[in-house]
Each structure stands twice: as structure tokens, then as C-alpha cells.
N, C-alpha and C positions, 0 to 999 in steps of 0.2 A: 565524505558523504554530506557534510554540511554545505558544501558548495552546490551540490545537486539540489538539496532542499531549498536553498536560497533562490537558485535559478528557477526551480519549479514553481515556487510561490510567486515569484516575480512574473513569470509567464502567465500564471493563472489570474493574477491581479490585472494584467494587461487585457484579458478577455472578459473582465467584469466579475470574477469570482473572488469574493472577499475571504480573508483569513478565517472568518467564522464558518464558512461553507466548505472549506477545503477538505476537512476530515470526512464529511458526508460524500463528497465527490470521490475521494480516494476509496472509501468503503464500497461505493457502487462499482467502481472500476475493478477493485479487487474481487468483488463477487462475480463480475462478468468473467474475469480470468479464472476464477475457481470453477465456474461452470464449464468453460472451454479455454484451456491455456493457449490455444491457437486461434482464438477469436480475432477477426480482423478489426482494424481500427474503425472501418466503416460500420461494422456491426456493433461495436462498442458505442460509437456515437449514436447509432439508431436506438440502442437500448437506453442510453442516457436521455435522449429526447423523450422517449416513452416514460421515463421516470420523472420528467419535468425539468431536466437540465437544458433548457433552451440556450442559455448563455454558456453552457459547459461543453461545447463542442471542442474536442481535442485535435490539435494538429499533430503531425508525426513526431516532432521533436519533444513537445510537451508530453505526449504519450510515452515516449521512451524514457524520459526523466521520471515519470510517474511509475512506470514498471520497475525501474532501478530502485526507487525509493521504497516501493511496496515489497520487493524482494529483500531489500536490506532490513526492513522492519520485521519481516517474517523470520529471517535468519537470526536477528537479535532476540526475538521472542522465543525461538526454538532453543537457542543457546542458554537463555535465562532458565527455561524450563528444565533443560538438561542439567544445569548447575544445581538447581534445587533438588532434582532427583538424585544426583550423585552425593550431595550433602546428606540427604535423608538416608541413602544407602550406607554411607560412612558411619552415621550415628547408629544405625541398626546393627552393622557388623561390629562396631565397638561395644555395643551393649551385650552382644552374644559372646564376646571374647572373655 
């Protein structure tokens, strides 16, 4: 996944989006996908322009890298949450035994 991250950041830098702005752009794209998981790239770019991302127009390949990165981050957060939940459950069942 690190290669995807590096390639994504490089592509974003090539269109003028600095490392300090990447998280905001990713959050906006993730929000678009949360609203409609089947939203077209053209619609996402339209929404990004509306939000002020004039330089943040995504091409198809950058968009695909971003979706892969967002999905990976969501899966990692989900597994972290489940890990905390199972640890808490183990402590509770141990205390009841």
C-alpha cells in the first residue's frame, strides 16, 4: 500500500496539490463517496470545484489510487476498532470468570 500512497502523492503534486493539502482533498473525496458510492468522476470533480479545489481536478488514474487508499485506510480503522472492542470484551469476560 505504500507504493500506492507514494504514487498518489506524486500525481497530486504534479497537478499542484502540496502535501499539506492532500488530507483535505482526500477527506472531500471520501465524503463524496460516502454520499454516493457510485458517484462518477465527473460529478466528484464538479463537487470539488464547488468546494474550491480548482487545482484539484482528478484524472481517472489518480482517482483510482485515491479510492484504493481511502478504502485501505477505512479497513485499517475498522480493524483497529474491532481490535479494541475484542480486547475490551476479553477483559470483561475475564473479570466475570
